[in-house]
N, C-alpha and C positions, 0 to 999 in steps of 0.2 A: 465243553459242549454247550450249545445254545439253548435257551428255553424251549424253542421249537423241537429241536433233537431230543431233549429230555422229555417233552410231552410225548413224542412218538415212542420213545423207549419205554416210557412208563405204560403206554397202551400195549406194547408187545409183551411187556412183563406180566400183565394180567392174564395171559394165555388165551384160551378159547371162550372164556367167560366174557361176553360182550354185553351182558344185560346191565352190568354195574355202572350206574350213572357217573358222570365225570365229577370231580370234586369240586364243590362251590368254592368261591373265593374264601369265604369264612369258615369252611368247613375243616376239621382236622383230617388226618390221614385215616382212611378205613383200614381195617385189620388185614384185608387181603392185598393191600399195597406193599410193596418192598420198602425196606428202610432206606433212608437216604444213603447213596453210595458215595465213595471217596471222590467221584468226579464232580461232585457239586462244589462251587466255590465257597471257601471259607469266609468267615467274617473278616472285615479289614484289619490287618495287623495294626500293632502299635507302631508309632513312629511318625505320625504327623497327620494333618487333616486330609481326607479324601478330596481331590479335586474335580468338581464337576466338568463336564465337557461343554464345548459349544458355548452358548450364551449364559451357561451356568457356571462360567469361570469364577473361581473363588476370588473375591475381592476384599482383601483386608482381614484383619483379625477378627475372631468372633467374640462377642460379649460372653457367650456361653458356648460349651463344646457342642459339636453336632454328632450325630451318629457316625460311628466309625472313625471318629477323631481319636488321636493318641492321648488326649489328655483335657484338661480343663481350659487350656489356652490355645487359640488358634495361632498358626504360624504367620508370621508377618509376610505379606506378599512382596515380591521383588520384581514386578513386571512392567511397572510404571509409575510415573511421578504422580499420578492422578489421586492417591491417596495420602499424600505427604501432609504433615501437620501444619495447620495455619493458625498459629497462636493458641491452640488449645491444650497442648501437651498430651494429647491422646496418642499413644504409641501405636494403637491399632490402625492409624492412618499413615503409619511411616512406610516408605518404600525406598529402594535404593536404585533401581535400574530405570533409566528414561528412555522412552521410544522418541524418534524424530517424526512425531505425528503431526507437527504444524509446519513442516517444510515440504513443499512441492517441487518436483523436478521442473527445471526451467525448459520449456519446449517450444517457446515463441520463436518463430524463424528470424534470423538476424535482419532480414531486409524489411520486416514489418515494424514501422516507426508509428503508425496510427492505425488501429484495427477497427476503427468505427466505419459503418456505412453511411452512406449519404441519401439514398433514395427513399421515397415513401413519404408518408404523411406523418408529421410530429404528433405525439400522443403522450401527455403527462401520465405517468402511473405512480402509484405507491407499491412498495414492496415490504415483505414481512422482516425487515432489518432495522435495528436501532443503533445509533451511534454511541460509542463508548468514549466518553468525554474525560479529559484530564488536562492538567496544566500544559501550556507550551513546552516548558523545559522538563517536563516529567521524565523521570528515569527509574529503573528497577536496579537495586544494587545486589550484586551476587558475590557471596563469601564463601570461602573454603573454611570448614571447621575441622581441628585437628585435637586429638585428645592424647595427653601424656600422662600417666601411662596409658597405652591403647584401651580402648573400651569396645567390646564386640557387641553388646546389647544395644539395639537401636532405641529401645524403651529408655534405657538408663542414659544414652547420650542425650536424648531429648530432655529428660529431667535435669541433667547437669547443666545443659545450655540455658534451659528456660528459667533457671534459678535467678539469672541476671536479667529480669524483666525491666529493671530501672535503666539499664544500658541499652538493651534491644528495643524496648517498647512493647506494647501489647500487640502490634500487628506485625506478623512475621510468618515465613513459611520455611520449615526445615525438614529435610528428607534423611537425616542420619549423616549426611556428609556436606550437602550444599545448603546454604542459608540465604534466603532472599528478604531483603527489607527495603521498604519504601523510602527509606532515608538513608544518608551516609553517615557512617560513624565517624568520630573525630580522627582516629587514626587508621591507616590503611591495614596495620597490623595491631590487634588489640589482644592482649593476654588477660585472661581472668582465672580464678581459682575456684573450685567447687569440691564439696565432700560427698562421698558416698555415705548414705545413711546407715547402711548395714555394717560398715567396718571403719567409717571415719577416714578412709583413705582420701588423701588430698589429690585432685586431678586437675592439671593445667589445661585450660581450654584456650586454644590459639584461634583467632577469627581473622582471616586475611581476605581482604578485598581482591577479588580476581576479575571483575568485569562490571562496567556500567552499561546496562543494557537499555536501548531506546525502546519505545512501544512497538516497534515493528519487528523486533527480533523474535525468533521461534520460542526462545525460553519465556519471553514475556507473554506470548500467546498461550504458552502452557499454564503459566501461573494464572492468567486471567480466567481460564476455563475451570482451573481447580477453585479459584475463589467463587465463580458463579455456581458451581455445584454446591458449595457450602451455602450459598445464599438460598438456593432452592429448598434445601432442608429447613432453612429459617422460616419459609412461608409454608410449611406443613406438607411439603412434596416428599415422596419417598422414591428411592431408586429401585425399580423393577425391570431386571434385564438390562438394557443399555440406557433407558431414559427414565425421566422422572414423571411420577403420576401422584394424583390426589385420590386416595381410597375413599375419603369422605364424600366425594361427589360422584361416586359410582352410581350407574342407573342400571336397574334390573330390567331384565326382558324375560318375564317368568314363563310365558307360554313357549319359549324355546330353551329354558334353563341357561340363559346367558346373562353375562354382566358386563357392561361397557364402563370402562375406567378412564376418565379424561387425563390428559397430561400434556408435556411439551417436549419437543426435540429442539435442543439448543446447541450452538457453537459459536465461539468467538474467533474470527479469523480476520486477517488482513486482506483488504481488497485494494481496488485501484489506488485510492488516495487516503483511506482512513480505515481504521479498525471497527468492525461492525459486529453486533450480536444478531445472528440468525435465529429466529424462534417461530416454530410452526407447531400447530395443534397435533397431537397424536392420541391415539385411543389404544388401550390394552383391552382385548376381548377375552374373557374368561368364562369358562363353564362354572355355573353356579352349584352343580353337584361335583362329588369327588369321584376320583378314579375308580374307588371301590364301589360306589354307587353304579357306575356304568358297567363294571365287571359283573355285577349281580344281574342287570338287565341283560347283558350278553349271555350269561349262563342260563337264564330263563329261555333264551331263543335258541340255544345250542344244545347239542348232544354229544356225549362222549368226548373224545379227544379234540372235537372241532372247537370246543371252547378254549382249549389252549392255543390252537392255531389262530383263533379270531383275536385272542388277546394280543398275541404277538404282532398280528397285522395291524390291529388298531393302535396299539400304543408305542411300539418301538419305532424310534425316530421323532416322536412328538416331544413337545416342550411342555413341561409342567411347573406349575408355581406352588410353593409351600407358603401358606398364608402366615404361618407363625414367624417368618422372618423376611416374607416378601422377596425371596430369591427364585430364580429360574433354573431348571435342570433339564438336560436331554435325557430321555429313557432309552436306554441301550439294550436292555434285556429284563427277563423276569428271573428271580430266584425263588422257584416253587418251594424249595426245601427250608427256606428260612421263615420265621415267624417273629411277631413282635416281642414274643418272650425269649427269643435268641439273644445271646450276649455278644459283646464286642469289647475289645480291651481299650482303656484309656491309656493315655501315654505314660502315665505312672505305673501301669501294670495291672490295674484292678479291672475286674469284669463288671459290666453293667448291662442290663437288659434294655431293649429299646423303650419298653413300656416304662421302666423307672426312669430313664433318662428324660423322656418327655415330660413326665411328671414333675421331675425335680427341677428341670431347667426352663419349662414353658407352662407348668401347671396345667398340662393337657392330659386327659385321661383317655387312654386308647380303648375304644369299645370292642373291636373285632380282634381278638387274640389269635385267630387262625388265618389271617390273610396273608398271602405271600408278600414279598418285597420287591420293589423296582430296583434295577441297577442302573446307576449312571457312571460309566467309566471315563477316565481322563482322556483327552485327546493328545496329539503330539505336542501341541504347544504347551499343555499342562505338564507332559513329562519332562520337556526341555527345562522347565523351572523347578522340577523336583517334586511336583504333585502327581505321584504315581498310584496312590491308593484308591480303592473303588469305593464309591458311595452307595449306601443303601436308603431307599426311601419308603415310607409306608403309604400305600395307595389311600388310605383313609385320610391322610393329610395333604394330598396332592389334588390339584385340579387342573384340567387342561388348558392351555392357552391357544388364542388363535381360532380359526374356523376350519373344520375338516372339509374334505372334498365334498361329502355328502350334504354339508350345511351351505357351501357355496353353490351347489346345484339347486338348493331349494329357493324358489323365488320368494316366498314368504319370509323365510329366515333373512335374506339379503335385504329385502324391503324394510323389515323392522329394525335391522341393524343400521341401514343407511339413514334411517330417521335420526339417529344420533351421531353418526360419524361423518355424514356428507353435509358440510357446512358451507353456506353461501358466502361470497365475498364480504358482504356487509357484516354479518355475525361473526366471520373469522377475524375481521380487523378490529371489532369491537372487543373480542375476547383477548387478543393480543394487546391492546391499549390497555384493558383492565388489569391484565397480567403485569405489564411494566409499571403501571401505576401502583400495584400492591407492593411490587419490589421497592419502588422509590420512596414509598410512605411508610415501610415497616421500620421501626426504630432499630431493631438489631441490624437490619440489613444496612440502614444509613450509617450506623457505627462501624459496621465491617468495611463497607466500600469507602467511606470517609477516610478510615486508617490507611487505605492504600491510595487515596487521592483520586478515586475514580467515581463515576457515576454515569448513568444511562439517560439518554435523551428521552423525552416523553412521547415525541411523535414518530411515526414510521418514515422511513427515508423515501423521499420523492425523486423520481428519475424522468428523464426525457427519453421516451422510447419512439420508436417508428413503426409504421404499418406499412408493410410492402404492398405495392399495387396488385390489385387482383389479377389472376392469371386466367388466360383465354383457354378454355377447354374445348379441344377440337375433335371432330369425327370425320368421317369420310366426306371428301369433297370440301374439306376445311369448314364444314359447319361448326358454328361456335354456339357452345352452351351458354345460356343465361345464368351464369354462377353468381350467386349473391355472396359477397364476402362474409357477411354477418351470419349466413346459414351454413356455410361450408358444405353444403349438400345440393346436388343437382339431380337427384334421381327423378323428380318429377318431370324434368325436362328432357329425359332420355326417350320418352315414348315417340315412336314415328321417326326416329333417326336411326341412320344405319352406322355400323360399326367401322371403324377404321380399316380393319382387314376381317371381312366376314368369312366364316368357315362353315362349310357344308358338313352336316352330321348324317352320313349315309348308312354306314354300317355299325351298328350298336347293339348292345345286349342289355336287358333289363331283367333282373332276377328278384323274385318276390315270393312270399308264402302265399298259400291259398287264402289265409285270412286278409292279406293285403291286396288281393287282386283287383278289387274295385279302385283302390287307390293308385295303384300302377296305371290302370286304364285312363283314370282322370289326370293322371300327371302327363302322360304321353300326349293326350288330347290338347291339354293346355299348353305344353312346350311346342306342339306344332302350330298353336296360335300366336305364341309370343316370339317365335323365332324369326318369321318373315318381316315384321316391322322393325326388327334389329339388324335385318340384313343376313340372317342365319337360316339356311333351310335345314330343316330337321325331318328326316324320313322316319317311317315307321321302324321300330326296333324289333329284334328277335326276342319275343317274350319267353321266360322260363319260369314256370310255376313249381315250387318245390314243396314238398308235403309237410315239412316242419321247419324249424329255425335253428337247427343244430349247425354247428360250424361246418361239419363235414358236408352237409347238403349244400350249403352255399358254395364250398370249394369244388364239389363234384360238378355242380351245374356249371360253374366258370370254366372248369377243365373241358367240358363238353362243348360249350358255346362259343368261347372265345377263340378265335381263329387268327392266322397271321394278318389278315387284312381288317380286323376289328379295330374300330377307332375308339370306342368308349365302352367300358362296363359300369352299369348303374345297378345298384343294390338297394332295396327297400327293407330296412330292417324293423322288427316289431318293437325292439327296445334298444336302448343305448348301453349294450353290454361291450365292455372294452376287449374281452378276449376274442369276441366274434369280429369286431372291427380290425383288430390287429391281424387276425388270420386273413382277412380279405385283402388287406394292404400289403401283407407280405407277399401274398399270391400275385397281385397286380403290379407291384413295384419291383419285385425281385425274381419270383419264379417264372412268370409269364408276363413281361412288361407291356402294360397297356393302361392309358389313363382311366382312372376309376372315379366314381361319384358315390358316396354313400348318404342315403338319406333316411332318417328316422321316421316312422310311420306317423308318430305324433305331430311331426311337422306339416303333414299333408292332410291331417284330420279336419282342419276348419276349412270348408268350402269357400267362405268369404275371403279367406286370405290366400287361396291357391293360386290366383294369377300372380300376386306379389312374389310368392314363394318360387313359382315357376320361372319368373323373370329372373330372379337371383340365380336359380340353378342354371338357366340358360346362359348367364353371363360366366358363371364358373366352367361350364362345359366348353365354352368358346375358348377361354384362357388355357384350359387343359389341352386343347387341341392345337394351341399355337397362336390363337387369334389376338387382336388387340381391341380394346373397347373405347379408349379415347387416348389422346396425347396432347402435349403441349408444345409450344415454341421453344425449341433448344437451340440457342444461337451458336454453340461451340460445335465445331467439326472434329471428328476424330477422337471422340470422348468415349471413354469406357468408364462405367460407374460400377463399383464393386460394394456388395453388402456382406459383412461377416458377423455372425452371431453364434453363440454357443448354448448348448443344453445338456443337462446332466443325464446320462443314459440311465434309465430306470432299471435295466436289467443286469447292469454290471457296476458295483460299486467302484468309485475312484475313476470311472471312465466317463469323458465328455465327448459329445458330439459337436463338431464344427460345421455350420451350414455356410457355404460360399456361394454367392449369386452373382453373376457378371453380367452387364448389358451387352447386347450384340448389334444394336443398330443406333441410328443417329436420334430417334425419338426416345430412346431409353426406355422402351416398351417390350422388347424381347430379351430373354435372359438364357444364359447357360449355367446350369447349377450342378453342385457336387458337394459331397460332404467328407469330412475326415474324422478319425477318432483319435484321441489321445488320453493317456493316463494322466493322473496328478503330476508325475514327475517329468512329463514331457511338455513341450511348448507347442501352441496351435500352430505355429509357423512352420514347424517341421513337416506336417502333412499338407498345410495349405499352399506351400510353394509348388508342390507337385500338381495339385488341382489348379492353380493360377496358370500354370504353364499350359495345361490343357485348354483353359478358357482362352488364352491368347492365340493358340493354334486354332480354336474354332473361330475366333473373331476374324483371324486372317483368312480362313476359309470362306466366311460370310461376306467380308467386305473387300478382300483382296489386299488388304495392307493391315498392319498393326496400329493400334491405337496412338495417337500422338500425346494424349493426356489420359492418366489413369487416376481417378479420385476413389479412394477407399473410405466407406463409411464403417468403422469398427465399433460393434456393439459388444456388450458382454465384458467390458474391462471394469474391474473392480478398482477402488481408491488406491490400494497397494500395488496394482499391476501396470500403472501409467509409466513408471520408469523402465520397467521391462520391455513394454511395448515400444517405447522411444529408442532405447539403447540396443535392443537385439532384434526384436521383431520387425522393425521397419528396415534396418540395413539389409536383413536377410530377404526381405520382400523385394526390396530395389535390386538386390543382386539376382534374384530370381527372374525379375522382368528383363534385365539386360541378357541373361543366359538363354532366355526363351526366345528372344529376337535376334540373337547374334551380337557380335561385338560392336557392331555399328549402330545397334539400337539403344537409345537412351531417352525413354519417355519422360515426360514431365509428370511428376507424382505429387499427389496430396493425399495425406492421411488425416481422417477426422474421427475423432473418439466421441461416440454418442452416449450420452448418460441420461437415463430416464428416471431413476430413483433419487430424486433431489428433494430438498426441503424448500427451495426458493419458490415464492408466489408473487404474482403481481396483480394488482387491482386498478381498474381504470374508472374514472369518474363518469357516472351516468346522469341522467336528469335529476334535478333536485338534489345535488349533492350526494346521491346514493353511489355506492362502489359496486361494480361488477367485473366480470370477467373480460379481459382485453379481447378484441376480435382476432380472428385467425389471420396471421401474417405479422403479428406484433414481434419486433426484434429489439433486444436489449443488449448493447455492446459496451456499456460504460457502468461506472459506480460500483456495481456488484460482481463484476468480472475480476479476473486475477491479473496483476501487472506482469507475471512471468508466463503468462498464456496468451495465446491467440485464440479467444474463445468469445462465444456470443450465447444468448438465450433466444429460444424462438418458441412462440406459442402458435402452433400450426393447426391445431384441432379446435373445433367448436364444442363447448360444453354447456348444456342447459341446466344442470343440476350440480350442486356443489361448486367447488373452486377449481379451475383449471390448473394443471401442473404443466409448466413448461418443460421443454427438453434443452439440455445443455449440450453445446457442441464445441469441442477443443481441437482446434486444427494443429496437431503435434508435428506435422512435416507438410511443407508446401514449396514446391518448385514449379508449380502450374503457371505462375504468373498472373493469376486471377487477383484482382482487387478484392478487398474485403466485402464490398458491397456485391460483388459477382459471386462470391463463395456463398454469401448469405442467401442471395436470391436463388441460386441453383439449388441449395439445400430445401428451400421452400417449395420449388417447383417439384422436387422429388417426393414431397410428402402428398402430391396430388395423384401419383401414378400407382396406387395399390388398388387392384381391381376387385378385391373383396369387400370393398366398402365404398359407397357412392358419396365421397367426400374426402376430405384431408384427413391424414392420420398424425399420430404423435412423432413418428420417426419417418426418414426417407423410405420409400417403397423397396428398395433392395434389402434394407436392414430387416424389414417386416418379412419379406420373402425368405431371407435366411433364417429367420426365427421360425417360420412354419416349416421349412425343410428340416431344421435341427430338432424341432419338436416331434415332427412325424417319425423321424429315424430314431430319436431317443426314446419315445414313448411306445411306438408300434412296431417298428421293422427291426431295428438292432443290428442292421447290415448295410452295406453299401447298396443303394438303389441301382437299378440297371441303367447304364450309360444311355440306352436307347431312349430313355425318357428325359435326358438332361436338357433338351433344347425346348422343354415345355413347362408350364407352371402346374405340374401334376400334383403338387403338395398342398394346393389351396383347399 
């Protein structure tokens, strides 16, 4: 039974007595409450450490046992090489199983011999990479280690092997089976003998050379990253979650009860011609108060069982940090019937309470003895490696990580946080240079790196980039906007110009509350003024004033006013309440398909901003009616551009929504959209093929022919999904195209994987040697790209604060015949065609449209939108 269900059951068990207040987080059970039932989960049984889920994956042996562990020793993890011993003899770092983490599927088309473009202006840039330097003939030597008689304990294996330090040297890496050395032993097969201390049994240790690894091999890259993680601990960095941070440099934001802890995201990988360290600044945002503090605040605002419901809603699914060990865990539930005085069994069978456990192992005194416990369950990947126990956490010792949705919506909070996290290029490069200088000058690091024969260069890598020519933005009658490349913003030039395809808004409905009636009148009057200069005639709407802001009032008004010939429904809402927005969108997108626009009253409250707001609303209305705002020169004929993105459905766990948007005209400005649903066990392509077939039929209906070329921009692909996309999704997609067009139809196809969440940054030289953001249109296709990929980086957007993040494009399939320069230029052109922003955006417009569609369906509708809206951008 979940915590929420138990809360409801507990409320029902109280009977008719509704006056009893809800139990506070620190209160004991009242006498009228029933005793805990057998349905409550029992404390973790003996037999092993409970494995936290998500980012809380247990990494390595614990120095001290944790709550719910089966004993004083943690199990040795066996999921990756990342914790293997590096010359320390610490068995808590030993692992057995290695992941092919540093190998990428080779997706570069065979016909690509040179993926570099040629057009544009040369621009030297620096990037956040450092060279990993070694001798020209450097090799890593891999040995297999065998023990006779066999030894099961990894800890004992390390002790027996490391006893021969005079043979192996101080610098080594051993995971219980495989030994890595920076030098070659005299014999390919070496036999030595060691004794077990506890029984004097003699063990023969056979060390056999199995491989001489060059610096480019995946095994070397894995060892490099292991070494560097050890280096980070030598400079006082601590592993929190997946990255390393420095708690000593944390900055407090007391007015918001937040703490910002600086750190670094690092990785060592092989790029075009050399091995490079990528390092970027990262920040861990923490709440300065504990989960228990927040629970008390919630209790003071809640009444009855609402407190339990609010706690479930607030904390379940969040990530918490336990400061006593700097580990993160996912909260999966509450255990309201357990207390810090409850006991669990250690591995040896003895019982210990949580209070005594923390006092004994961490010298922490638990103050609130009546607080409930948080539950962190293992995920599937934890269960696969044998970590099946549930972990219980004390709210008093946990603090939330990240920012809540409420905090992200608070301008004041985001402004204060950005003051510490949004770092300009000059400050970022200085921090990175200081970071690598600290590493290169630290004596312990120099000894460690020197033992392996490695060192990092002091300077950032410099690359020759190119800036693509500026695009001509055209409207009706081929009027060209004065688009300035450095601004990436042409909104001020749009006044007085006509749209490419003006749309008349003749029959529309506006729904508002009595309180917002004046706002509605002002908006209608302003829209009638901004429409004609844009080539858009807007008639007077049918007004509908409702008495209150209940969901039913809005829906009832829409049912009465929306007719078959209604072109648009516009609703003015007093507040940004999600359930009301969802109800309106479900009605307008599913029940009675009609393009809709929802405006929050706060947006219209400032008179001086009304003209600007009304202009943006008019552009959205035009797009939702099928109009176009601007277009570019697209030299290719018979081209269809497809955008695909995914979003997790908030209403059904494990289900994702795939948004698919396909262009329908030569200017690539009109689209046909659809969405598909799939569970975790299904592939997106299963439903996407059916939707793509419908899009091809629509394209043939509009143009009288099928497209000659189809270029798919595929967003939402994780690092581990690239191989599945290349080997499974693309062949099925191509087969779908052929089936849709008949046996004679064989379009030229390109598939481009779009990746936004990257750590690569680029810095351009400005006046007086200062570094700034590269201008929009900057293309990088060398040095930091991968030799096995046909890829490039593109800075398409303009950023005036902080450091710009480029977008990575990987062409995983290409039979289009386009030169690399043409593929890059087309990608940049598509970044200009998103009508919800008067400038360039980070990704091609079809990708952003697909994201907006998937977000709307996954957050609000949760069903297939009506096909009647498919040929319009109703989801903007």
